[in-house]
Every structure is written in structure tokens, then in C-alpha cells.
ZARO-918851 format. One record per residue (C-alpha): residue in one letter; y negated, z, x negated. Coordinates in steps of 0.5 Angstrom, whole numbers, padded with zeros to 4 digits, always signed. Layout:
REM ZARO-918851
<site><kolro>a</kolro><yy>Y</yy><zz>Z</zz><xx>X</xx></site>
...
END
This chain:
REM ZARO-918851
<site><kolro>m</kolro><yy>-0166</yy><zz>+0446</zz><xx>+0201</xx></site>
<site><kolro>p</kolro><yy>-0160</yy><zz>+0444</zz><xx>+0196</xx></site>
<site><kolro>h</kolro><yy>-0159</yy><zz>+0449</zz><xx>+0190</xx></site>
<site><kolro>i</kolro><yy>-0160</yy><zz>+0444</zz><xx>+0185</xx></site>
<site><kolro>e</kolro><yy>-0163</yy><zz>+0437</zz><xx>+0187</xx></site>
<site><kolro>i</kolro><yy>-0162</yy><zz>+0431</zz><xx>+0182</xx></site>
<site><kolro>r</kolro><yy>-0166</yy><zz>+0426</zz><xx>+0183</xx></site>
<site><kolro>n</kolro><yy>-0167</yy><zz>+0419</zz><xx>+0180</xx></site>
<site><kolro>v</kolro><yy>-0165</yy><zz>+0421</zz><xx>+0173</xx></site>
<site><kolro>s</kolro><yy>-0165</yy><zz>+0417</zz><xx>+0167</xx></site>
<site><kolro>l</kolro><yy>-0164</yy><zz>+0418</zz><xx>+0160</xx></site>
<site><kolro>v</kolro><yy>-0166</yy><zz>+0412</zz><xx>+0154</xx></site>
<site><kolro>y</kolro><yy>-0164</yy><zz>+0413</zz><xx>+0147</xx></site>
<site><kolro>d</kolro><yy>-0168</yy><zz>+0410</zz><xx>+0142</xx></site>
<site><kolro>t</kolro><yy>-0163</yy><zz>+0407</zz><xx>+0137</xx></site>
<site><kolro>p</kolro><yy>-0164</yy><zz>+0402</zz><xx>+0131</xx></site>
<site><kolro>a</kolro><yy>-0161</yy><zz>+0397</zz><xx>+0135</xx></site>
<site><kolro>g</kolro><yy>-0166</yy><zz>+0399</zz><xx>+0140</xx></site>
<site><kolro>q</kolro><yy>-0166</yy><zz>+0402</zz><xx>+0147</xx></site>
<site><kolro>v</kolro><yy>-0159</yy><zz>+0404</zz><xx>+0150</xx></site>
<site><kolro>a</kolro><yy>-0159</yy><zz>+0408</zz><xx>+0156</xx></site>
<site><kolro>g</kolro><yy>-0155</yy><zz>+0414</zz><xx>+0157</xx></site>
<site><kolro>v</kolro><yy>-0156</yy><zz>+0416</zz><xx>+0164</xx></site>
<site><kolro>q</kolro><yy>-0158</yy><zz>+0412</zz><xx>+0169</xx></site>
<site><kolro>g</kolro><yy>-0161</yy><zz>+0413</zz><xx>+0176</xx></site>
<site><kolro>a</kolro><yy>-0156</yy><zz>+0419</zz><xx>+0177</xx></site>
<site><kolro>s</kolro><yy>-0158</yy><zz>+0423</zz><xx>+0184</xx></site>
<site><kolro>f</kolro><yy>-0154</yy><zz>+0428</zz><xx>+0188</xx></site>
<site><kolro>d</kolro><yy>-0155</yy><zz>+0435</zz><xx>+0191</xx></site>
<site><kolro>i</kolro><yy>-0151</yy><zz>+0441</zz><xx>+0190</xx></site>
<site><kolro>e</kolro><yy>-0151</yy><zz>+0447</zz><xx>+0195</xx></site>
<site><kolro>q</kolro><yy>-0151</yy><zz>+0453</zz><xx>+0194</xx></site>
<site><kolro>s</kolro><yy>-0145</yy><zz>+0457</zz><xx>+0192</xx></site>
<site><kolro>e</kolro><yy>-0142</yy><zz>+0450</zz><xx>+0190</xx></site>
<site><kolro>f</kolro><yy>-0136</yy><zz>+0448</zz><xx>+0185</xx></site>
<site><kolro>l</kolro><yy>-0138</yy><zz>+0441</zz><xx>+0183</xx></site>
<site><kolro>c</kolro><yy>-0134</yy><zz>+0437</zz><xx>+0177</xx></site>
<site><kolro>i</kolro><yy>-0137</yy><zz>+0431</zz><xx>+0174</xx></site>
<site><kolro>v</kolro><yy>-0132</yy><zz>+0426</zz><xx>+0172</xx></site>
<site><kolro>g</kolro><yy>-0132</yy><zz>+0419</zz><xx>+0169</xx></site>
<site><kolro>p</kolro><yy>-0130</yy><zz>+0415</zz><xx>+0163</xx></site>
<site><kolro>s</kolro><yy>-0131</yy><zz>+0417</zz><xx>+0155</xx></site>
<site><kolro>g</kolro><yy>-0139</yy><zz>+0415</zz><xx>+0154</xx></site>
<site><kolro>c</kolro><yy>-0141</yy><zz>+0414</zz><xx>+0161</xx></site>
<site><kolro>g</kolro><yy>-0146</yy><zz>+0420</zz><xx>+0160</xx></site>
<site><kolro>k</kolro><yy>-0143</yy><zz>+0426</zz><xx>+0164</xx></site>
<site><kolro>s</kolro><yy>-0144</yy><zz>+0430</zz><xx>+0158</xx></site>
<site><kolro>t</kolro><yy>-0151</yy><zz>+0428</zz><xx>+0157</xx></site>
<site><kolro>l</kolro><yy>-0153</yy><zz>+0429</zz><xx>+0165</xx></site>
<site><kolro>l</kolro><yy>-0150</yy><zz>+0436</zz><xx>+0164</xx></site>
<site><kolro>n</kolro><yy>-0155</yy><zz>+0437</zz><xx>+0158</xx></site>
<site><kolro>i</kolro><yy>-0161</yy><zz>+0434</zz><xx>+0162</xx></site>
<site><kolro>i</kolro><yy>-0159</yy><zz>+0439</zz><xx>+0168</xx></site>
<site><kolro>a</kolro><yy>-0158</yy><zz>+0445</zz><xx>+0162</xx></site>
<site><kolro>g</kolro><yy>-0166</yy><zz>+0443</zz><xx>+0160</xx></site>
<site><kolro>f</kolro><yy>-0163</yy><zz>+0442</zz><xx>+0152</xx></site>
<site><kolro>l</kolro><yy>-0165</yy><zz>+0434</zz><xx>+0154</xx></site>
<site><kolro>s</kolro><yy>-0171</yy><zz>+0431</zz><xx>+0157</xx></site>
<site><kolro>p</kolro><yy>-0170</yy><zz>+0425</zz><xx>+0162</xx></site>
<site><kolro>t</kolro><yy>-0174</yy><zz>+0419</zz><xx>+0161</xx></site>
<site><kolro>g</kolro><yy>-0174</yy><zz>+0418</zz><xx>+0168</xx></site>
<site><kolro>g</kolro><yy>-0173</yy><zz>+0422</zz><xx>+0175</xx></site>
<site><kolro>e</kolro><yy>-0173</yy><zz>+0430</zz><xx>+0176</xx></site>
<site><kolro>i</kolro><yy>-0168</yy><zz>+0436</zz><xx>+0176</xx></site>
<site><kolro>r</kolro><yy>-0170</yy><zz>+0442</zz><xx>+0181</xx></site>
<site><kolro>i</kolro><yy>-0166</yy><zz>+0448</zz><xx>+0182</xx></site>
<site><kolro>g</kolro><yy>-0168</yy><zz>+0453</zz><xx>+0187</xx></site>
<site><kolro>g</kolro><yy>-0174</yy><zz>+0448</zz><xx>+0188</xx></site>
<site><kolro>n</kolro><yy>-0177</yy><zz>+0449</zz><xx>+0181</xx></site>
<site><kolro>a</kolro><yy>-0177</yy><zz>+0443</zz><xx>+0176</xx></site>
<site><kolro>v</kolro><yy>-0173</yy><zz>+0444</zz><xx>+0171</xx></site>
<site><kolro>t</kolro><yy>-0178</yy><zz>+0443</zz><xx>+0164</xx></site>
<site><kolro>g</kolro><yy>-0173</yy><zz>+0446</zz><xx>+0159</xx></site>
<site><kolro>h</kolro><yy>-0167</yy><zz>+0452</zz><xx>+0159</xx></site>
<site><kolro>g</kolro><yy>-0167</yy><zz>+0458</zz><xx>+0162</xx></site>
<site><kolro>m</kolro><yy>-0164</yy><zz>+0465</zz><xx>+0164</xx></site>
<site><kolro>d</kolro><yy>-0163</yy><zz>+0462</zz><xx>+0170</xx></site>
<site><kolro>r</kolro><yy>-0156</yy><zz>+0457</zz><xx>+0167</xx></site>
<site><kolro>g</kolro><yy>-0151</yy><zz>+0459</zz><xx>+0164</xx></site>
<site><kolro>v</kolro><yy>-0147</yy><zz>+0454</zz><xx>+0159</xx></site>
<site><kolro>v</kolro><yy>-0140</yy><zz>+0454</zz><xx>+0157</xx></site>
<site><kolro>f</kolro><yy>-0138</yy><zz>+0448</zz><xx>+0152</xx></site>
<site><kolro>q</kolro><yy>-0131</yy><zz>+0445</zz><xx>+0149</xx></site>
<site><kolro>d</kolro><yy>-0132</yy><zz>+0448</zz><xx>+0142</xx></site>
<site><kolro>f</kolro><yy>-0130</yy><zz>+0454</zz><xx>+0140</xx></site>
<site><kolro>a</kolro><yy>-0135</yy><zz>+0455</zz><xx>+0135</xx></site>
<site><kolro>q</kolro><yy>-0140</yy><zz>+0456</zz><xx>+0140</xx></site>
<site><kolro>l</kolro><yy>-0138</yy><zz>+0464</zz><xx>+0139</xx></site>
<site><kolro>f</kolro><yy>-0142</yy><zz>+0468</zz><xx>+0134</xx></site>
<site><kolro>p</kolro><yy>-0136</yy><zz>+0469</zz><xx>+0128</xx></site>
<site><kolro>w</kolro><yy>-0140</yy><zz>+0476</zz><xx>+0126</xx></site>
<site><kolro>r</kolro><yy>-0140</yy><zz>+0479</zz><xx>+0133</xx></site>
<site><kolro>t</kolro><yy>-0134</yy><zz>+0482</zz><xx>+0137</xx></site>
<site><kolro>a</kolro><yy>-0132</yy><zz>+0479</zz><xx>+0144</xx></site>
<site><kolro>l</kolro><yy>-0137</yy><zz>+0485</zz><xx>+0146</xx></site>
<site><kolro>g</kolro><yy>-0142</yy><zz>+0483</zz><xx>+0142</xx></site>
<site><kolro>n</kolro><yy>-0141</yy><zz>+0476</zz><xx>+0144</xx></site>
<site><kolro>v</kolro><yy>-0143</yy><zz>+0478</zz><xx>+0151</xx></site>
<site><kolro>t</kolro><yy>-0148</yy><zz>+0482</zz><xx>+0150</xx></site>
<site><kolro>f</kolro><yy>-0152</yy><zz>+0477</zz><xx>+0147</xx></site>
<site><kolro>g</kolro><yy>-0156</yy><zz>+0474</zz><xx>+0153</xx></site>
<site><kolro>l</kolro><yy>-0157</yy><zz>+0482</zz><xx>+0155</xx></site>
<site><kolro>e</kolro><yy>-0161</yy><zz>+0483</zz><xx>+0148</xx></site>
<site><kolro>m</kolro><yy>-0165</yy><zz>+0477</zz><xx>+0149</xx></site>
<site><kolro>k</kolro><yy>-0168</yy><zz>+0480</zz><xx>+0155</xx></site>
<site><kolro>g</kolro><yy>-0168</yy><zz>+0487</zz><xx>+0153</xx></site>
<site><kolro>i</kolro><yy>-0163</yy><zz>+0491</zz><xx>+0156</xx></site>
<site><kolro>g</kolro><yy>-0161</yy><zz>+0497</zz><xx>+0153</xx></site>
<site><kolro>k</kolro><yy>-0155</yy><zz>+0499</zz><xx>+0149</xx></site>
<site><kolro>a</kolro><yy>-0152</yy><zz>+0503</zz><xx>+0154</xx></site>
<site><kolro>e</kolro><yy>-0153</yy><zz>+0498</zz><xx>+0160</xx></site>
<site><kolro>r</kolro><yy>-0151</yy><zz>+0491</zz><xx>+0157</xx></site>
<site><kolro>e</kolro><yy>-0145</yy><zz>+0494</zz><xx>+0154</xx></site>
<site><kolro>e</kolro><yy>-0143</yy><zz>+0497</zz><xx>+0161</xx></site>
<site><kolro>i</kolro><yy>-0144</yy><zz>+0490</zz><xx>+0163</xx></site>
<site><kolro>a</kolro><yy>-0141</yy><zz>+0486</zz><xx>+0157</xx></site>
<site><kolro>h</kolro><yy>-0134</yy><zz>+0490</zz><xx>+0160</xx></site>
<site><kolro>k</kolro><yy>-0135</yy><zz>+0489</zz><xx>+0167</xx></site>
<site><kolro>q</kolro><yy>-0136</yy><zz>+0482</zz><xx>+0165</xx></site>
<site><kolro>l</kolro><yy>-0129</yy><zz>+0481</zz><xx>+0160</xx></site>
<site><kolro>q</kolro><yy>-0125</yy><zz>+0486</zz><xx>+0166</xx></site>
<site><kolro>l</kolro><yy>-0127</yy><zz>+0480</zz><xx>+0170</xx></site>
<site><kolro>v</kolro><yy>-0124</yy><zz>+0475</zz><xx>+0165</xx></site>
<site><kolro>k</kolro><yy>-0118</yy><zz>+0480</zz><xx>+0164</xx></site>
<site><kolro>l</kolro><yy>-0120</yy><zz>+0481</zz><xx>+0156</xx></site>
<site><kolro>e</kolro><yy>-0122</yy><zz>+0489</zz><xx>+0157</xx></site>
<site><kolro>k</kolro><yy>-0117</yy><zz>+0490</zz><xx>+0152</xx></site>
<site><kolro>f</kolro><yy>-0120</yy><zz>+0486</zz><xx>+0147</xx></site>
<site><kolro>a</kolro><yy>-0127</yy><zz>+0487</zz><xx>+0147</xx></site>
<site><kolro>h</kolro><yy>-0127</yy><zz>+0490</zz><xx>+0139</xx></site>
<site><kolro>s</kolro><yy>-0124</yy><zz>+0484</zz><xx>+0137</xx></site>
<site><kolro>y</kolro><yy>-0127</yy><zz>+0478</zz><xx>+0134</xx></site>
<site><kolro>p</kolro><yy>-0126</yy><zz>+0471</zz><xx>+0134</xx></site>
<site><kolro>h</kolro><yy>-0122</yy><zz>+0469</zz><xx>+0130</xx></site>
<site><kolro>h</kolro><yy>-0118</yy><zz>+0474</zz><xx>+0132</xx></site>
<site><kolro>l</kolro><yy>-0117</yy><zz>+0471</zz><xx>+0139</xx></site>
<site><kolro>s</kolro><yy>-0113</yy><zz>+0465</zz><xx>+0141</xx></site>
<site><kolro>g</kolro><yy>-0117</yy><zz>+0458</zz><xx>+0144</xx></site>
<site><kolro>g</kolro><yy>-0116</yy><zz>+0461</zz><xx>+0151</xx></site>
<site><kolro>m</kolro><yy>-0119</yy><zz>+0467</zz><xx>+0149</xx></site>
<site><kolro>q</kolro><yy>-0125</yy><zz>+0465</zz><xx>+0145</xx></site>
<site><kolro>q</kolro><yy>-0126</yy><zz>+0461</zz><xx>+0152</xx></site>
<site><kolro>r</kolro><yy>-0125</yy><zz>+0467</zz><xx>+0156</xx></site>
<site><kolro>v</kolro><yy>-0130</yy><zz>+0470</zz><xx>+0152</xx></site>
<site><kolro>a</kolro><yy>-0136</yy><zz>+0464</zz><xx>+0152</xx></site>
<site><kolro>i</kolro><yy>-0135</yy><zz>+0465</zz><xx>+0160</xx></site>
<site><kolro>a</kolro><yy>-0136</yy><zz>+0472</zz><xx>+0160</xx></site>
<site><kolro>r</kolro><yy>-0142</yy><zz>+0471</zz><xx>+0156</xx></site>
<site><kolro>a</kolro><yy>-0145</yy><zz>+0466</zz><xx>+0159</xx></site>
<site><kolro>l</kolro><yy>-0144</yy><zz>+0470</zz><xx>+0166</xx></site>
<site><kolro>a</kolro><yy>-0146</yy><zz>+0477</zz><xx>+0163</xx></site>
<site><kolro>y</kolro><yy>-0154</yy><zz>+0475</zz><xx>+0164</xx></site>
<site><kolro>n</kolro><yy>-0153</yy><zz>+0474</zz><xx>+0172</xx></site>
<site><kolro>p</kolro><yy>-0155</yy><zz>+0466</zz><xx>+0171</xx></site>
<site><kolro>a</kolro><yy>-0155</yy><zz>+0463</zz><xx>+0179</xx></site>
<site><kolro>v</kolro><yy>-0152</yy><zz>+0455</zz><xx>+0175</xx></site>
<site><kolro>l</kolro><yy>-0146</yy><zz>+0456</zz><xx>+0171</xx></site>
<site><kolro>l</kolro><yy>-0146</yy><zz>+0449</zz><xx>+0167</xx></site>
<site><kolro>m</kolro><yy>-0138</yy><zz>+0447</zz><xx>+0163</xx></site>
<site><kolro>d</kolro><yy>-0138</yy><zz>+0441</zz><xx>+0159</xx></site>
<site><kolro>e</kolro><yy>-0130</yy><zz>+0440</zz><xx>+0158</xx></site>
<site><kolro>p</kolro><yy>-0129</yy><zz>+0447</zz><xx>+0156</xx></site>
<site><kolro>f</kolro><yy>-0121</yy><zz>+0447</zz><xx>+0157</xx></site>
<site><kolro>a</kolro><yy>-0121</yy><zz>+0440</zz><xx>+0153</xx></site>
<site><kolro>a</kolro><yy>-0118</yy><zz>+0443</zz><xx>+0147</xx></site>
<site><kolro>l</kolro><yy>-0113</yy><zz>+0447</zz><xx>+0150</xx></site>
<site><kolro>d</kolro><yy>-0106</yy><zz>+0446</zz><xx>+0150</xx></site>
<site><kolro>a</kolro><yy>-0103</yy><zz>+0444</zz><xx>+0157</xx></site>
<site><kolro>l</kolro><yy>-0100</yy><zz>+0452</zz><xx>+0159</xx></site>
<site><kolro>t</kolro><yy>-0107</yy><zz>+0455</zz><xx>+0156</xx></site>
<site><kolro>r</kolro><yy>-0111</yy><zz>+0450</zz><xx>+0159</xx></site>
<site><kolro>d</kolro><yy>-0108</yy><zz>+0451</zz><xx>+0167</xx></site>
<site><kolro>d</kolro><yy>-0108</yy><zz>+0459</zz><xx>+0165</xx></site>
<site><kolro>m</kolro><yy>-0116</yy><zz>+0458</zz><xx>+0164</xx></site>
<site><kolro>q</kolro><yy>-0116</yy><zz>+0453</zz><xx>+0171</xx></site>
<site><kolro>r</kolro><yy>-0113</yy><zz>+0459</zz><xx>+0175</xx></site>
<site><kolro>l</kolro><yy>-0118</yy><zz>+0464</zz><xx>+0171</xx></site>
<site><kolro>l</kolro><yy>-0124</yy><zz>+0460</zz><xx>+0173</xx></site>
<site><kolro>a</kolro><yy>-0122</yy><zz>+0459</zz><xx>+0181</xx></site>
<site><kolro>d</kolro><yy>-0122</yy><zz>+0466</zz><xx>+0181</xx></site>
<site><kolro>v</kolro><yy>-0128</yy><zz>+0468</zz><xx>+0177</xx></site>
<site><kolro>w</kolro><yy>-0132</yy><zz>+0463</zz><xx>+0181</xx></site>
<site><kolro>r</kolro><yy>-0128</yy><zz>+0466</zz><xx>+0188</xx></site>
<site><kolro>e</kolro><yy>-0131</yy><zz>+0473</zz><xx>+0185</xx></site>
<site><kolro>t</kolro><yy>-0138</yy><zz>+0471</zz><xx>+0184</xx></site>
<site><kolro>r</kolro><yy>-0140</yy><zz>+0465</zz><xx>+0188</xx></site>
<site><kolro>k</kolro><yy>-0143</yy><zz>+0462</zz><xx>+0182</xx></site>
<site><kolro>t</kolro><yy>-0146</yy><zz>+0454</zz><xx>+0183</xx></site>
<site><kolro>v</kolro><yy>-0142</yy><zz>+0451</zz><xx>+0178</xx></site>
<site><kolro>i</kolro><yy>-0143</yy><zz>+0444</zz><xx>+0174</xx></site>
<site><kolro>y</kolro><yy>-0137</yy><zz>+0443</zz><xx>+0171</xx></site>
<site><kolro>v</kolro><yy>-0136</yy><zz>+0436</zz><xx>+0167</xx></site>
<site><kolro>t</kolro><yy>-0129</yy><zz>+0434</zz><xx>+0165</xx></site>
<site><kolro>h</kolro><yy>-0124</yy><zz>+0427</zz><xx>+0164</xx></site>
<site><kolro>n</kolro><yy>-0119</yy><zz>+0430</zz><xx>+0167</xx></site>
<site><kolro>v</kolro><yy>-0117</yy><zz>+0428</zz><xx>+0174</xx></site>
<site><kolro>a</kolro><yy>-0112</yy><zz>+0433</zz><xx>+0176</xx></site>
<site><kolro>e</kolro><yy>-0117</yy><zz>+0439</zz><xx>+0173</xx></site>
<site><kolro>a</kolro><yy>-0123</yy><zz>+0436</zz><xx>+0178</xx></site>
<site><kolro>v</kolro><yy>-0118</yy><zz>+0436</zz><xx>+0184</xx></site>
<site><kolro>y</kolro><yy>-0116</yy><zz>+0443</zz><xx>+0183</xx></site>
<site><kolro>l</kolro><yy>-0122</yy><zz>+0446</zz><xx>+0181</xx></site>
<site><kolro>a</kolro><yy>-0128</yy><zz>+0442</zz><xx>+0186</xx></site>
<site><kolro>d</kolro><yy>-0130</yy><zz>+0442</zz><xx>+0193</xx></site>
<site><kolro>r</kolro><yy>-0134</yy><zz>+0436</zz><xx>+0191</xx></site>
<site><kolro>v</kolro><yy>-0133</yy><zz>+0431</zz><xx>+0185</xx></site>
<site><kolro>v</kolro><yy>-0138</yy><zz>+0426</zz><xx>+0183</xx></site>
<site><kolro>v</kolro><yy>-0135</yy><zz>+0420</zz><xx>+0180</xx></site>
<site><kolro>m</kolro><yy>-0139</yy><zz>+0416</zz><xx>+0174</xx></site>
<site><kolro>t</kolro><yy>-0139</yy><zz>+0409</zz><xx>+0173</xx></site>
<site><kolro>p</kolro><yy>-0138</yy><zz>+0407</zz><xx>+0165</xx></site>
<site><kolro>h</kolro><yy>-0144</yy><zz>+0406</zz><xx>+0161</xx></site>
<site><kolro>p</kolro><yy>-0149</yy><zz>+0406</zz><xx>+0162</xx></site>
<site><kolro>g</kolro><yy>-0148</yy><zz>+0412</zz><xx>+0167</xx></site>
<site><kolro>m</kolro><yy>-0149</yy><zz>+0412</zz><xx>+0174</xx></site>
<site><kolro>v</kolro><yy>-0146</yy><zz>+0415</zz><xx>+0180</xx></site>
<site><kolro>k</kolro><yy>-0141</yy><zz>+0411</zz><xx>+0183</xx></site>
<site><kolro>t</kolro><yy>-0139</yy><zz>+0415</zz><xx>+0189</xx></site>
<site><kolro>e</kolro><yy>-0138</yy><zz>+0423</zz><xx>+0191</xx></site>
<site><kolro>v</kolro><yy>-0131</yy><zz>+0425</zz><xx>+0194</xx></site>
<site><kolro>a</kolro><yy>-0130</yy><zz>+0432</zz><xx>+0197</xx></site>
<site><kolro>i</kolro><yy>-0124</yy><zz>+0436</zz><xx>+0196</xx></site>
<site><kolro>k</kolro><yy>-0122</yy><zz>+0439</zz><xx>+0203</xx></site>
<site><kolro>l</kolro><yy>-0116</yy><zz>+0443</zz><xx>+0201</xx></site>
<site><kolro>a</kolro><yy>-0114</yy><zz>+0450</zz><xx>+0202</xx></site>
<site><kolro>r</kolro><yy>-0115</yy><zz>+0455</zz><xx>+0196</xx></site>
<site><kolro>p</kolro><yy>-0111</yy><zz>+0457</zz><xx>+0191</xx></site>
<site><kolro>r</kolro><yy>-0109</yy><zz>+0449</zz><xx>+0191</xx></site>
<site><kolro>d</kolro><yy>-0102</yy><zz>+0446</zz><xx>+0190</xx></site>
<site><kolro>p</kolro><yy>-0102</yy><zz>+0441</zz><xx>+0184</xx></site>
<site><kolro>l</kolro><yy>-0095</yy><zz>+0438</zz><xx>+0186</xx></site>
<site><kolro>s</kolro><yy>-0097</yy><zz>+0438</zz><xx>+0194</xx></site>
<site><kolro>v</kolro><yy>-0097</yy><zz>+0431</zz><xx>+0196</xx></site>
<site><kolro>e</kolro><yy>-0105</yy><zz>+0432</zz><xx>+0198</xx></site>
<site><kolro>f</kolro><yy>-0107</yy><zz>+0434</zz><xx>+0192</xx></site>
<site><kolro>l</kolro><yy>-0104</yy><zz>+0428</zz><xx>+0189</xx></site>
<site><kolro>d</kolro><yy>-0107</yy><zz>+0424</zz><xx>+0194</xx></site>
<site><kolro>y</kolro><yy>-0113</yy><zz>+0426</zz><xx>+0192</xx></site>
<site><kolro>q</kolro><yy>-0112</yy><zz>+0424</zz><xx>+0184</xx></site>
<site><kolro>k</kolro><yy>-0110</yy><zz>+0418</zz><xx>+0186</xx></site>
<site><kolro>q</kolro><yy>-0116</yy><zz>+0417</zz><xx>+0190</xx></site>
<site><kolro>l</kolro><yy>-0120</yy><zz>+0418</zz><xx>+0183</xx></site>
<site><kolro>l</kolro><yy>-0116</yy><zz>+0414</zz><xx>+0179</xx></site>
<site><kolro>r</kolro><yy>-0118</yy><zz>+0409</zz><xx>+0183</xx></site>
<site><kolro>q</kolro><yy>-0125</yy><zz>+0410</zz><xx>+0184</xx></site>
<site><kolro>l</kolro><yy>-0124</yy><zz>+0410</zz><xx>+0176</xx></site>
<site><kolro>g</kolro><yy>-0120</yy><zz>+0403</zz><xx>+0176</xx></site>
<site><kolro>q</kolro><yy>-0114</yy><zz>+0407</zz><xx>+0173</xx></site>
<site><kolro>e</kolro><yy>-0109</yy><zz>+0407</zz><xx>+0180</xx></site>
<site><kolro>t</kolro><yy>-0104</yy><zz>+0404</zz><xx>+0175</xx></site>
<site><kolro>h</kolro><yy>-0104</yy><zz>+0410</zz><xx>+0171</xx></site>
<site><kolro>a</kolro><yy>-0103</yy><zz>+0415</zz><xx>+0178</xx></site>
END
């Protein structure tokens, strides 16, 4: 059985101008410990689909199952990392942010701080445990968000363009860090991005969505050894393949 089953999922919004389809008939499976990226043009429903998987939105059709269980709302089996730096609590230190989910689970102070320190070490921020978000760079804040999402040990990590607001060099560093974290934790990851190179660097498989309304156009397996060389001919060939699917071949 696949770890995650997405079956004919649709979502329709009611607007003053009438009903608008956000996602239409999306179906695909995700295996245990797979790193799957979802790419598509702006407004195609990538983030909407991720929010349905997270349980923040309810589909108007179809269903999602994780570990064989139907998703009916947000649960502790899914950790979520957003693009917005404001996802961290500004009044909490890095350590305090990472322990938050553990507090919600009722774990004692000593144990949750031990777990949080290990997660901060995983994202290479152990020296900044007592720093507040406003003292940290954007990349460091996103590392805290990743550590917080992993701290309560969810089966699935959902990421919505988490590095989109970072400068190019920081983004490259974060991609390498995330690849290392994934290799260490072997979480099942669903990662939304509009960046084709990022998808090729990170993913085992890429789901390409059509323009609005968002439907699954195709799936591309990325059969490259890790760590990946973004300058290799094979890497660039995968980029071109995805750009063709997105109708952007002239920009390859």
C-alpha cells in the first residue's frame, strides 16, 4: 500500500462570480520515505492541494488517505513548513519554537528540550537555541521551522515553497541542508515549488500540474544519484524535460 493515496481530489471555491475550480481530479500515490515535488504555473492549485493533504482545507470531491486512514482534518502525523517567515512565534526562542508541538502533545519539559536540541543540531542551529526569530536570518528562521515540524516526529513533511523568499545563495544552501535532513530522517516529503531546478535537485519524482484549474498533467521520475550536480548534463536534461511539460521550453 502506498504511504499516501490521493484519489480524484477536487476543490471548488464559491466566489461572487460563481464557482471556481482550484484543483480538479488530482490522483497520484506517494511511497514511504519518497521525496515528491509538485510543480506547475502560478495559480494552478499546488498550494491548495498541499493544504488539502495537510487537512487545512476539505476537498469537494475525492479523498486522501495516509497510512490507509482517510484525512479528515489536520493531524500530528503531518508537519508543515510554509514560505512565510512569520510562521515562527516571535516571542519564543528557536528552542521554544521547536518545543511547541511537543508541548501540545503533553511531553515533559526536560524530554521536549532534549528532542528540540537534537532537531536544532540536525539543521545546524544548536548554537542559536536561545536566539529569537528577529535575531536570525531568513534561512535560519526556515531551519527553525523545519526543526519544529520534525520535532514531534510526523510521518509526513509538507513544504509549501519554503525557500522561495530567500536569496539564491541561501536557497542553494537550504536545498543541500534539506537533502541531508531527508537522508537522515527518511520522512515522506511533499514539496511544492515553482522552481524546476529545485525540483530536480530534491525530488525522487515530480508531479507536473496544468494551468488553472489544476490537474495532474504528468509525473517524472528523477533517476539521478545523490548528491546531485546541478551543472551535469543529466541534471540539465531533466530541467529541460520539466520545462517542456510546463510549456516553457524556450526558457531552458
